[in-house]
C-alpha positions in Angstrom: 15.2 11.0 13.5 13.4 12.8 10.7 10.9 15.5 11.3 7.3 14.5 11.5 5.2 17.0 9.6 1.8 17.1 8.0 2.0 16.5 4.3 0.0 18.1 1.5 -1.8 16.3 -1.3 1.2 16.8 -3.5 3.6 14.8 -1.3 4.6 11.3 -2.2 4.8 8.4 0.2 7.0 6.4 -2.1 9.1 9.1 -3.9 11.4 11.9 -2.7 13.6 14.5 -4.3 16.8 16.1 -3.2 18.4 13.4 -1.1 18.8 14.3 2.6 17.1 17.6 2.1 13.8 15.6 2.0 12.2 17.9 -0.5 8.7 16.6 -1.2 7.6 15.5 -4.7 4.3 14.9 -6.4 3.3 11.3 -5.9 1.7 8.8 -3.7 0.8 9.3 -0.1 -1.0 6.9 2.1 -2.2 9.6 4.5 -1.6 13.0 5.8 0.6 12.9 8.8 3.1 10.5 7.3 6.4 11.5 5.8 7.0 11.2 2.1 8.0 7.5 2.5 8.5 4.8 5.0 11.6 5.6 7.2 11.8 3.0 9.9 15.2 4.0 11.2 14.9 7.8 10.8 18.0 8.2 8.6 16.1 10.2 5.9 16.2 7.4 3.3 13.2 5.4 2.1 12.9 1.8 3.3 10.9 -1.1 1.9 9.1 -3.9 3.9 8.4 -7.1 2.1 6.3 -10.1 3.3 7.0 -13.8 2.8 4.0 -15.5 4.2 5.0 -19.2 3.6 8.6 -18.9 4.7 9.8 -21.7 7.0 10.9 -20.5 10.5 12.9 -22.9 12.7 11.5 -25.9 10.9 7.9 -24.7 11.1 6.5 -24.5 7.6 4.4 -21.6 6.3 5.0 -19.6 9.5 5.9 -16.5 7.6 8.4 -13.7 7.9 8.6 -10.0 7.3 11.8 -8.3 5.9 12.8 -4.7 5.9 15.5 -3.3 3.7 16.9 0.1 4.5 17.7 2.9 2.1 21.1 4.6 1.9 23.2 6.8 -0.3 23.7 3.6 -2.5 20.1 2.4 -2.4 18.6 -0.4 -0.5 21.2 -2.3 1.6 20.5 -6.0 1.4 23.2 -7.0 3.9 21.6 -5.1 6.8 18.0 -6.1 6.2 15.8 -6.9 9.2 14.3 -10.5 9.1 11.4 -10.6 11.5 9.2 -13.5 12.5 7.4 -14.8 15.6 10.7 -16.4 16.6 12.3 -12.9 16.8 12.9 -11.5 20.3 10.2 -9.1 21.3 7.6 -10.5 18.9 4.6 -12.0 20.8 3.8 -15.6 20.2 5.7 -18.5 18.5 6.0 -19.6 14.9 2.9 -21.7 13.9 2.4 -23.9 10.9 0.3 -22.3 8.3 0.1 -19.1 10.4 1.1 -17.1 7.3 2.1 -14.2 9.5 3.2 -11.8 6.7 0.9 -9.2 5.4 2.9 -6.0 5.6 0.1 -3.5 5.0 0.6 0.0 6.4 3.2 2.3 8.0 3.3 5.5 10.0 4.4 6.9 13.3 1.8 5.5 15.6 3.5 6.3 18.9 4.8 9.7 18.0 8.5 9.1 18.5 9.6 10.2 15.1 10.2 6.8 13.6 7.8 5.0 11.3 6.2 1.8 12.5 5.1 -1.2 10.4 1.7 -2.8 10.6 1.5 -6.5 10.0 -2.0 -7.8 9.4 -3.1 -11.5 9.5 -6.3 -13.3 10.3 -8.1 -10.2 11.5 -5.2 -9.4 13.8 -2.9 -6.4 13.7 0.6 -6.2 15.1 2.7 -3.0 15.3 6.4 -3.5 14.7 7.9 -0.4 16.2 10.5 1.7 14.4 13.7 2.9 16.1 17.2 4.3 15.3 18.1 0.6 14.6 15.0 0.2 12.4 12.6 -2.7 12.9 14.1 -4.9 15.5 11.2 -7.1 16.9 9.9 -4.7 19.5 6.2 -5.0 18.8 2.7 -4.9 20.2 -0.4 -6.9 19.1 -3.4 -4.5 19.0 -6.3 -5.7 21.1 -8.9 -7.2 18.8 -11.6 -5.3 20.7 -14.6 -6.2 22.9 -17.5 -4.7 20.9 -17.6 -1.7 23.1 -17.4 2.1 22.6 -14.0 2.3 24.1 -12.7 -0.9 22.5 -14.5 -1.6 19.2 -14.0 -5.0 17.6 -11.5 -4.6 14.7 -12.6 -6.4 11.6 -10.6 -7.5 8.5 -11.1 -6.1 5.0 -9.7 -2.7 5.4 -7.2 -0.9 7.6 -5.3 2.4 7.2 -2.9 4.7 8.9 -2.8 8.5 8.9 -3.3 11.6 11.0 -7.0 11.8 11.0 -7.4 14.3 13.9 -4.5 16.6 12.8 -2.4 16.4 16.0 0.7 15.4 14.2 0.6 11.8 15.3 -0.7 9.0 13.1 -3.9 7.1 13.9 -5.0 3.5 13.1 -8.2 3.1 11.1 -10.2 -0.1 10.6 -13.6 -1.5 9.9 -15.1 -2.0 13.3 -18.1 -2.9 15.5 -18.5 -1.0 18.7 -21.3 -3.2 20.0 -24.0 -0.9 18.6 -23.1 -0.6 15.0 -20.8 -1.7 12.2 -18.8 1.1 10.7 -15.4 2.8 10.8 -13.3 2.8 13.9 -10.3 5.1 14.6 -7.7 4.3 17.3 -6.2 7.8 17.9 -2.4 8.0 18.4 -0.2 7.8 20.2 -0.7 4.1 20.8 0.8 2.7 24.0 3.8 0.5 23.1 3.1 -2.0 25.8 -0.7 -2.5 25.6 -1.6 -1.0 22.2 -4.2 1.2 24.0 -5.0 4.3 22.0 -5.1 7.9 23.2 -8.8 7.8 22.3 -11.4 6.1 20.1 -13.7 7.3 17.4 -16.4 5.1 15.8 -18.7 6.2 13.1 -22.0 4.3 12.2 -21.6 4.7 8.5 -24.7 2.7 7.5 -26.9 5.1 9.6 -25.1 8.4 9.2 -23.7 8.0 5.7 -25.8 5.4 4.0 -22.9 3.0 3.3 -22.1 -0.3 4.9 -18.3 -0.3 5.2 -16.7 -3.1 3.2 -13.2 -1.6 2.8 -11.5 1.7 3.4 -8.5 3.8 2.5 -6.8 6.7 4.3 -5.4 9.7 2.5 -5.8 13.5 2.2 -8.3 13.9 -0.7 -9.5 17.3 0.5 -6.0 18.8 0.5 -6.2 20.3 4.0 -3.3 18.4 5.5 -5.4 16.1 7.6 -6.1 12.6 6.6 -9.5 11.6 5.3 -11.1 8.1 5.3 -12.5 6.8 2.0 -15.2 4.2 2.7 -16.3 1.8 0.1 -19.1 -0.7 0.4 -22.8 -1.3 -0.2 -25.4 1.5 -0.2 -28.0 1.0 2.5 -31.3 0.1 0.8 -29.6 0.0 -2.5 -30.2 -3.7 -3.2 -26.5 -4.4 -3.1 -25.4 -1.4 -5.2 -21.9 -0.3 -4.6 -21.4 3.1 -3.0 -18.9 5.1 -0.9 -18.3 8.2 1.2 -15.4 10.3 2.1 -15.1 11.0 5.9 -13.2 14.1 6.3 -10.7 14.2 9.2 -10.8 17.1 11.7 -9.7 17.9 15.3 -13.2 17.0 16.7 -14.3 14.0 14.7 -15.1 12.6 11.3 -17.2 14.8 9.0 -19.3 13.5 6.1 -17.9 14.7 2.8 -18.6 13.6 -0.8 -20.5 10.5 -1.6 -19.6 8.5 -4.7 -20.6 5.4 -6.7 -18.7 2.3 -5.7 -16.8 0.7 -7.1 -16.8 -2.1 -4.6 -19.9 -3.6 -2.9 -20.1 -5.7 0.3 -20.5 -8.9 -1.7 -17.5 -8.4 -3.9 -15.3 -7.6 -1.0 -14.9 -11.1 0.4 -13.3 -12.6 -2.6 -11.0 -9.9 -3.8 -7.9 -8.0 -2.6 -8.2 -4.3 -3.4 -4.8 -2.6 -3.6 -4.8 1.2 -3.5 -2.5 4.2 -3.7 -3.0 8.0 -3.3 -1.2 10.7 -5.3 -1.9 14.1 -6.9 -2.0 12.8 -10.5 -3.0 16.1 -12.1 -1.2 18.4 -9.6 -4.3 20.3 -8.6 -3.5 20.2 -4.9 -5.8 17.2 -4.0 -4.8 13.6 -3.7 -6.4 11.2 -6.0 -7.2 7.6 -5.2 -6.3 4.7 -7.5 -7.7 1.3 -6.6 -7.2 -2.0 -8.3 -9.9 -4.5 -8.9 -8.0 -7.6 -10.1 -11.1 -9.7 -10.1 -12.4 -7.7 -13.1 -8.9 -6.7 -14.4 -9.6 -3.0 -13.8 -8.3 0.0 -12.0 -10.4 2.9 -10.9 -9.2 6.5 -10.6 -11.2 8.8 -8.3 -10.0 12.4 -8.3 -9.9 14.4 -5.1 -11.5 17.8 -4.3 -12.3 20.2 -1.5 -15.1 18.0 -0.2 -13.4 14.7 -0.9 -14.3 13.6 -4.4 -13.9 16.1 -7.2 -17.1 17.7 -8.4 -15.5 18.8 -11.7 -13.5 15.7 -12.8 -15.3 12.4 -13.1 -13.8 9.1 -11.9 -13.1 6.6 -14.6 -11.8 3.0 -15.0 -9.1 1.5 -17.1 -8.6 -2.0 -18.5 -6.3 -3.5 -21.0 -9.1 -2.9 -23.5 -8.8 0.9 -23.0 -7.3 2.8 -25.9 -3.6 3.1 -25.4 -3.2 0.6 -22.6 -0.7 -2.1 -23.5 -1.8 -5.7 -23.7 -5.0 -7.5 -24.4 -8.0 -7.6 -22.1 -8.1 -11.3 -21.3 -10.1 -13.1 -18.6 -8.0 -13.7 -15.5 -5.0 -11.4 -16.3 -5.7 -9.6 -13.0 -4.8 -6.1 -14.3 -4.8 -4.1 -11.0 -3.2 -6.8 -8.8 -1.0 -3.9 -7.5 -1.0 -0.1 -7.8 1.8 2.3 -6.9 2.2 6.0 -7.7 5.3 8.1 -8.3 7.0 10.3 -11.0 8.8 7.8 -13.2 9.7 10.2 -16.1 10.8 13.4 -14.3 7.9 15.5 -15.7 6.7 16.5 -12.3 3.5 14.5 -12.6 3.1 11.2 -10.7 2.4 8.1 -12.7 0.6 4.9 -11.9 2.4 1.6 -11.9 -0.1 -1.3 -12.3 0.6 -5.0 -11.5 -0.9 -7.6 -14.0 0.1 -10.6 -12.0 -1.6 -13.3 -14.1 -0.7 -11.9 -17.5 0.0 -14.8 -19.9 1.0 -13.0 -23.1 0.7 -14.6 -26.5 2.7 -16.5 -29.1 6.0 -18.1 -28.4 6.5 -15.8 -25.3 3.3 -17.0 -23.6 3.8 -18.3 -20.1 0.7 -19.0 -18.0 0.3 -16.3 -15.2 3.9 -15.1 -15.7 2.9 -11.5 -15.0 3.7 -8.0 -16.1 3.5 -4.4 -15.0 2.0 -1.4 -16.9 2.8 2.3 -16.4 0.2 5.0 -17.1 1.3 8.6 -17.1 0.0 11.4 -15.0 -0.7 14.8 -16.6 -2.5 18.1 -16.1 -5.7 16.3 -17.1 -5.1 13.3 -14.9 -4.2 9.8 -16.0 -3.4 9.4 -19.6 -2.7 6.4 -21.7 -0.4 8.4 -24.0 3.2 7.1 -23.5 2.1 4.0 -21.6 4.7 1.3 -20.9 4.6 -2.4 -20.2 7.3 -4.8 -18.9 7.6 -8.5 -18.3 10.6 -10.5 -17.2 11.4 -11.0 -20.9 12.1 -7.2 -21.3 15.7 -6.4 -22.0 17.8 -6.1 -18.9 15.4 -7.6 -16.4 16.9 -10.7 -14.6 15.3 -14.1 -15.2 12.6 -14.9 -17.8 8.8 -15.1 -17.8 7.8 -18.6 -16.6 4.5 -20.1 -15.6 3.0 -18.8 -12.3 5.8 -16.3 -11.6 3.2 -13.7 -10.8 5.5 -10.8 -11.6 3.5 -7.7 -10.6 1.7 -9.1 -7.6 3.1 -6.2 -5.7 4.6 -2.8 -6.7 6.2 0.2 -5.1 7.8 3.5 -6.3 10.5 4.9 -4.0 13.8 6.7 -4.1 15.9 4.6 -1.8 19.1 6.4 -2.6 17.7 9.9 -2.5 19.1 10.9 -5.9 15.9 12.3 -7.2 15.1 9.4 -9.6 12.8 6.9 -7.9 13.0 3.2 -8.5 10.1 0.8 -9.3 10.1 -2.3 -7.2 8.1 -5.3 -8.5 7.2 -8.4 -6.5 6.8 -11.9 -8.1 5.9 -14.3 -5.3 5.7 -17.3 -7.7 9.3 -17.0 -9.0 11.6 -20.0 -8.3 8.7 -22.3 -7.5 7.1 -19.9 -5.1 10.2 -18.9 -3.2 9.6 -15.4 -4.6 11.7 -12.5 -5.7 11.7 -8.7 -5.9 13.0 -6.7 -8.9 14.3 -3.1 -9.0 13.8 -1.1 -12.2 15.4 2.3 -12.8 13.5 5.4 -14.0 14.6 8.5 -15.9 13.4 11.1 -18.4 12.3 8.3 -20.8 10.4 6.5 -18.0 10.9 3.1 -16.5 13.6 1.0 -18.0 14.8 -2.6 -17.7 18.4 -1.6 -18.3 20.4 -2.2 -15.2 17.6 -4.0 -13.3 18.5 -6.2 -10.4 16.6 -8.6 -8.2 16.8 -10.0 -4.7 15.2 -12.8 -2.7 14.7 -13.9 0.8 17.9 -16.0 0.9 20.0 -13.1 -0.4 18.8 -11.0 2.5 19.9 -13.7 5.0 16.4 -15.1 5.5 15.3 -18.7 5.6 15.5 -20.7 2.3 12.5 -22.9 2.9 9.1 -21.8 1.5 8.7 -18.1 0.8 6.2 -16.3 -1.4 8.6 -13.4 -0.9 7.3 -10.3 -2.7 3.6 -11.0 -2.1 3.0 -7.7 -0.3 5.0 -4.4 0.1 4.9 -1.5 2.5 7.0 1.5 1.8 
């Protein structure tokens, strides 16, 4: 099994360099405490989990499955993928119609055994699929939903994360929560018990009272660069008449410490109708992780730069749309620019780049297909995100299998990881609407010239040995 070590702000959760040497690279990291990437079987190669929430299981429609493909010296191995559902031995419950058990959302070593574990989130419930030398096998635990008490806060939907918040080398589970006294941010300290899900301890912070922010959603990553995960809370400012606001809660050995406050971008009221993807990475290589969040409802992404107190005091956050100078495409209503965000170095210049999903991109002219989808790549640099050298791809790009069709939703999910450990990461793109919503995932290569469609391949649930009915495969990634 691979060594569990605290990572710095320059380490990437999706990209590695140097094969089995596991040398860290600049890029994305979900949280301090994790390795550079998801490694569910501890073999040193990056793995990818993909959800298919409407897959048919044993004749039960829209029951949902989760797949895990494992990295190797030749890349992801499709013939050894794990196909997990509620029908799998060890998974609590049974397949249910329209259960849509699928949302792979986070990973990390929550029990401290050296193998990454996978969090599946659905209907305000959270299940941990435990990693092992055989990968994800079905051994799992449903976390208690909580009893509104100090020792067992009610875990709420709308924001979860995983990272080593208290710096003990074991990852912790973070969620919006209510401890019976206040709404706020709850931390279940690892290691979690594999039988009961009981944490080693519980922290709860009353963010409205202590920090002036009602928690709507949250993200976990090391913005302060101290090797301990921080919690970035976004929501509505208390007494601010619905104004968006946020705060960075700095991790420490003794509890959460208030760090920087910042403006938005998400309010409580906007939370309920939008999915907010996010990724962390040191985009300007200043030693602090930066946070990129997508706001597909407004076809925007936001880049918030890290600093010693959480948010940088010297570099302002900014937003990008398809109307921004240098960004490919046209800013059209409903394109959902920001449907997905992923971070990794796609052109070997040492700076991580941002891959952005545009899942409802329609295009124009003879190539127009309604909601066919696209991805956009914006470069990292010493000054942060730049639109110079930006790239854009649809399924009509040379070398990419299939063609853009109505409702393919190419770009609904994205990941950057080096599954074969050769130092050149791949870009993985989900299109859950492909093949009449069976869904598909594409792999695009990278090199000194950036992302390329040349040599691209794709795979689907059936090609991994999964069920052929239903799907929406590629709707969410974790890796």
